[in-house]
N, C-alpha and C positions, 0 to 999 in steps of 0.2 A: 665730661667737663670741657668747656671751651677755653683752652689755655691761651689762644690767640686773643680772644675777647678780653680775658683777665689782664693779659700783658698790656693791651692797649689802654684799658681802664686804669691800670696802675700807673702807667706813664702819664696819663692825664691828670690823675690825682696828685702825682708828685709835682708836676708843673704848675697846676692851677691852685692847689691847696697847700701842699707842704711847703714848697719854696717860698710862697707868699708869706707864710707865718715865719719861716726861718729868717727872712730878711729883717723882720721886726723883733723877733725873739729868738736869737741863736741858741743852739743847744749848749749844754754845760760844757766846761772846759775839759773835764775828765775824758780819758781815752776809753771808748767803748770797745772792749775786746774780750775774748775768752782767756782762760788761764794759759792756753797754749798759743796765744798771740794772734789769733785770727780775729778780724773785725766783726762787729755785731751790727746789723742793719736796725733801723727803727722799727720796721714791721716785717713780717713774714706772711706769705700767702701761699696758695696751691702751686705757684710757680717754683717755690723753693723745695718742694717734694714731688715735682713733676715725674721724676724717674723712679720714684718709689712705688713698689707693687704692694698693696696692702696685705694680700694673702701670704706672699712669701717673705716679706720683710718685717711686717708688723704682726699680722696674724692674730691668734687667740691664745690666752694664757693656758699654760699646761701643755702647749703644743709646740713643736719645732718651728722656728728657731728660739722660742722662749723669750722673745723680746719683751713681752708683757708680763712675764713671771713664770715660775716653774710649777705653780699649782693653778688649777682652773678657778678655784674660788678664793685663793689667797687668804686674806685676813678675814673674810667672812666665815671661813671654816675654822681657822686657828690663828690667833694673833702671833706675832713674832716672839721669840724667846727674849725675855728681858733680862740681860745680864749686867752686873756692874763689876768691872775689872778691880779686884781688890786683893790686898795682901801686904802686910808690913810687919816689921818686928819679928816675933817668933810665932810658932804655930798656934800657941794658945791664944794670943791676941788676935790673930787672923780668924781663928775659928769663931771667936765672939762676934766679929764683924760679919762673917758669912751667915751665922744663925740670925743676927739681927736683920740682915737684908732679906733673908728668906721669910722672916716673920712679917716684913713690910710689903710682901707681894712679889719679890724678885722670883723669877721662874727658872734661873739657871746660874750656876756659879762660873766665875771667870777668875782664875788664879794668877797672880802676879808673883814671881819669884825674885829673890834678891840676886844681885850680880854674881857672887860666888857660886850660887846654885846653878845659874845659867851657863857659867863657863867651867863647871867641873872642879871647884875647889871646896874643900871643907871649911867650916867656919874657923877652924884653928890654923889654917894655912897662912903663912905670912902674906901671901897674895890677897887674902880676904880682909886684912886689917883696915878697919874704918868703913867697910862696905856691908857688913853683916846686917841684914834686915832693913836696909835703907830704902831700896827701890822696889821691895817686895818681900815676901816671907822667906825666912831662911829654913831650908830643909837640907838636913845632912844625912838622914837615914830614914828607914821605915818607921822608926819610933816617932819622928816628927810628923811624918804623914798620918799616922794613927791619930795623933793629937789634932792635926789640922782638920780631919774629918769626923771628929768626935760628935756623936749624936746627930750626924747628917747621913740619912739612909741613901746609899749610892744607887740603889735601884729606883729611887724616886726623883733624883735630880739629874740634870744634864750638866756636865762639867767641862769647861774649856780651860786648857792649860797653855799659857804663853811661855813655851819652852822649846828650844831648838837643838842645840848641840847635845844636851843631856836628855832629850825627849824620851829616848828608850828607857832610861833609868827611871824617870819620874812616872811614866806610864806603868812600868813594872810595879812601882810602889803603889800606884793607885789600884791596880789589879789585886795586889797583895792585901790591901786594906778591905777590898770588896770581898775577897775570899774569907777574911776573918769575920765579916758581917754576914757570911753565908749567901752572898750574892755571886752568881756565876757570871763569867766574863761576857757571855752573850746577852746579858740583861743590862750591861753598862752602855750608857749613851754620853756622847760628848765629843770633844776634839782635842787633839794635840797640835800645836802650831807646826812644829817639825819642819819648818821651811828654812833650810840653811842657806840657800842661794841668796836670798835677800839680805842675809847677815854680811855676806861678802860685799854686797852692793851698798848697803845703807846703814846698818845697825852695829855690826862689829862683834857680836857675841858668838864667835866661832871658836872652835878648838882645832879641828882636824882639817887637812887639805880637802878640796872639793871632791876628789874621787873617792876617798874614804868615807866622807860624810854622805855621798850618795849611796854608797853601799849600805850604811846603816839605815838610811830612809827606806830603801827597797826591802831590807830585812823586816822593817816594821810593817811595810805594806803586806808582804808575804804572810807574816805571823798573824796579823790582825784579821786578814781575810778569813782565816779559819777560826780564830779564837774570839775576836771581838767584831762580829759582823755589824753591830749597830754603832760603832765608833768611827768618827772621821779621823783617818790616820794622817792627815796633813791639812793645814790651813794655809794655803799659798797667799802670802801677805803682801798687799800693796800698801797697807797702812804705813809701815815704816818708810817705805820708798817715798810716799807723799810727804811724810814728816821731815824727810831729809832735804826737801825742796823741790821735788818733782811736780810737774803740772798734771792736770787730770789725764791727759793722753799718755804721758810717760808712766803714770801710776798703773794704768791698765795694760799698756804694752809690755812693760817689763815684768809685771806679775804674770801675765798670760804666757810670756816667753819662758818664765821660770816653770810654769805649769807644763809647757811642752817638753822641757828638759826632764822633768820628773816622770812624765808619761813615757818618754823614750827610754829612760833608764830602767823603768819597771818592765817594759816590753823586752828589753835586752836581757833582763833577768828571768824571763820566761813567764811573766804574769800577763793575764788577760785584761785589757783595758775595759772590756765589758763588765768585769767584776770589780777591779780596784777603782775604776773610774767613777763608781757609784759613792765611793767613800772620800773622794777629793772635795775639799771645800775651799772657799776663798775668804779673804779678810780685806775689806777696803776702808778707806777713810771717807768721811763726809765733810766737805769744806763749806765755805760760806756762799759760793756762787750757786744759789738755789736750783735754778733750771739746768745749769750745766751739770750739776751732780746727778740730778735725776736722769739726764740723758746719758751720763757716763755709765750708770748702772745698767740701763737698758741696753746700751751698745755692748757692754761686757758680756752679758748673757748671750747675745746673738753671735758675737765673735767666737766665743768658747764652743758653742754648739756646733758651729760650722768646722772649727778645728777638729773637734772630736769625731765628727761624721765624715768630713772630707779628707782629712789628713791621716786620721787613725782608724778609719773605717769602722767606727763604733756604731753598733746597731741598737744596743740597749738604750731606751730613751732616758732613763735615770742617769745613765753614764754620760749622757750628752748635756745634761743640765748643770748650769753654774749656779751653785747655792753658796750664799755668802753671809758672813757676819759683818757688821759695820760698827766702827767707833767714830764718834764725833772728833773733829780736828784738834788735837792737843796743841799743836803749833799755832793755832788761830787764837788761843786764849791769851789774854793780856793781864799782867800784874797790875797795870794802870786800870782804875775803875773796874775791879774784878766782878762786880755784880752785873756788868754788861754781858759777861760770859754766859749767864743764865739764858739770855735772849739769843746769843749766838748758837748755843747748844740745842735750844728748841728748834730753831730753823734747820740746823744741820740734821737733827734727828727726823724732823718732818721730811726732808729731802730723801733720807734713807728709806723711810716708809713708802713714800711715793715711788721710789726706785725699786721697791719689792725685796727688801732685805729679809733674811730668815731669822736673824737675831741682831740685837742691838745693845751697844754700851753707850751711855751718855756721860760725858765727862762732867766732873764737878767744877763749880765756878772758881774754886780756890786753887786749882791745880798748877797754875802759873806761879803760885807762892810756895806750895809744898804739898805734902800728902793730904788728901781730902779728909775733912772732919766728918763726923757722923751726921751733922746737920746738912752739910753740902751734898753729901752722897745721897741723903734722903731726897733732897730737892731734885737731884739728877734723875733718880728713880721715878719720882712723881711726874717729871716731865714726860717720860714715856707713857705713863699711865694716863695722863691728861690727853695725850695724842690718841691713845688707843680708845679711850672710853668717852671722851667728851667732844672731839672735833668732828667726828663723822667721817674722817678720811679712810678709815678701815672698811667702810661699807661698800666701796666701789673698787674694782680691780683696775689698776693702771689708768687712773683717770686723766692723765696727761696725753694718753695715746690720741693721735689726730691733731694735736697742737702743731701748727705749721712750724713753729720755732723749735719745739722739743724734737719733732721728727727729723727736722733738718739738721739739728745739732747732733742727734743720735747718729745719723748718717756720717756727718763730718768727722766725729770722734772715731767711728769705726774705720773710715778711710785712713786717718792719721795713725791709728794704732797699727793697722795692717802694714803701713810703710815701715814702722819701727821693727815689726816682727820680721818682715822680709830682709831688713838690714841685718838683723841678728842671725837669721838663717844663713845669709851670705857669708857672715863672719866664721860660721861653723857651729852655731848653737850658742846658748846662753852661757855655758861654762867657759867656753873659749872667749866670748865677749867680755865676761867678767874679768878673766885673766888679762885681756888687753885693755881693760878699764873703760870700755865704751859706755855702759850705762852710768858708771860713776861720773864720767866726764859730762854726760848730757844732764845729769841731775844737778851737778855743780853749776853748770852754766845757766840752768833754769833758776836755781836758787839765787844766784847773783843778779839776774835780770829782775826778779821779784823784789829783792832788797833795794835795788836802784829805783824801782817804781815807788816803793815806800818812801824812800828818802826824798824823791822829787815831788811827793804828794800826789802822784798819779794813781796809786793804790791807797785808798783811804782806810785807816783803822781808827775807829772811834776811840778816843782817850789817849791815842799814842801819837798821831800826827794831825788829828783834827778834834775839836771839841775837848780839849785838854782841861783838866781841873788842877788847880794849885793845891787844894786840900783834899788829900786822899784818906779815906777812912781806913782805920787799922783793922785788919781781919785776924781772927784767931787762926793760928797755924798749928797743925798737928806735927809734933816733933817725936822722933824715936828716941826712947830711953837708951842712953849710952850703955846701960847694963845688959841690953839685949845680947851684945857680943860676948861679954864675960859669961852670961848664962848658957848661951849655946856651947861655948868651949867646955864648960863644966859638964854639961849633958854628954858631950862627945867623950870626955874622959871616962865618965861613968859607963857609958855604952861600951867602950872598948875593953873595959875591965870585966863587965858582966856577961857579954856575949860569948858565944862558942868561937873562939878565934881560930881553932883548927878547921872548923867548918868554913869559916870565912875564907881562910887561906886556900883551902881545897877548891872552893867555888871560884875564887879569883884565878887560880891556876888553870882551871878548866876554861874559863873565859879567855885566858891568854892563848891557850892552844886553839880555841875556835877562831879567834881573831887572825891567827897566822894561817889557819888551814882553809879559810873561806866559808866555814859554815854559818848558818843564820845565827846571829848573836843573841837574839831575844830570849830564847829559853835559858841561856847561860847568865844573862843579866838578871832575869827573873830569879834564878836560884841564888845569885849573889845578894840581891835585894832581901830575899826571905831570910837569909842567914844574918842580915843586919850589916852587910858591907856597906860603906858610905858612898856617897856620890863621888867624892875625891878619890877614894881607892879604886872604884870602878873605872873612872875617867882616866886615871893614871895607867891602868893596864892597857887601855886603848891608846893613850899617848905613846907608850913605849912601842906599840906595834905600828901606828899610823903616822906618828910624828905630829908636829903642830904647824899650822898655816901661818905664814908671814906675808902680810899684804905687800904687793909690789908698789913702788912709787910711780904714780900716774903723772906724766908730764903734760 
């Protein structure tokens, strides 16, 4: 390709054609820039990817560096797993929703837990008052988990659980239910989020200090490598980092830096990255900037493959691959003109598919108002099915490869992400960076800049700061029955009365000893769960040993 000739021709076009039109018809007043603040030109050409080498930088799907996807055939062989993140009230109500979604064609479950379950409190704890069943399903013991998966064969579905501090406990409950169904652990498929570092950065549902939390995570890695070979033992999450206000570059950079910290911790614990690396998965957000999001996903795959191969000397191809789940952007949804959210979600989902996601959750249009109704969650699921079966986009692997703009933006995102990763490595790694407040401060500043752009009208949000309507239609909102909390408390009283409390106390005592001795905690947590010890009781044993984390004030 004659780049000199292209450069001369582009300069001539700019002078003779473009500038002539701009004098008569200036461009719109909005600022044309990426989410991370870089300018966007009106056109891109071979000059913008001149330094790119097709074979080493883009390549072919299923081959290093996996820019174009982790499978050679991608969706021509198998469509992405369609999950709808759901859980509310008690286990009985959530079970009904799960079975409904499966009957409508959903191919995987995604469990939302309530706040007390996430931070290790039972429903009758004073800390749980007013929060039981509100943002997810309340799970106190194995009894609740049995109800949650009633009539759902665990050898036939893939289950994702958004749980972090108490991930070891909920995974043990899942294994125990499978055992009751006669399903061996090696037949189970799914993911536990189990990503505690992003909790310190962006979300806040942590319990223990970072060092103790990392011990629990590596215990899970070690235990599951033998017992649950088909289960993803962590979903390293950029979703919540993006929801907290990060831009696309920060989302990828801080997520992959968390991933580096987990790999380092596992190696220090004596685990082989060629083995546990195959069970690492990631979780990303898909926002409104369509082409930027596609580029972001492509860049993330390439960066992670290089990290695993060059930094950790990983030779197993599957352990080099970045596999990820995507959720459409909850923070992009508006309470104003909520039906617009159906369109937003469709484009966000389409970007995730073009970006090569392995599984996908589409938000419901009414989530800015409250928990999704059955109608809205069905529309969200149908959105995925329409993309999969009617648009034709699943028929071609990475169709945006070769786009001058997408390839240029993929490269730019990669460069900016690597700058952040280098900064974090210079600080001393992600745990140290979190303790010093580096990612928190960066995200806070990005969120502030975005909000200022919205207020100035430079970032347009339809229905919020442009094309507003005076008459807003009233939407039905799903509300949690306040009796859920009383019902859970009564069930707990009954459980504690009927279970074998001697067995519970004996297993909790053994867990206490294991926590102080440094043994792998998973077998002891599993025994506690099977004797019907509660989430709060197990968490309290670990609290006594590890203490609780208090966030430092970041100036």
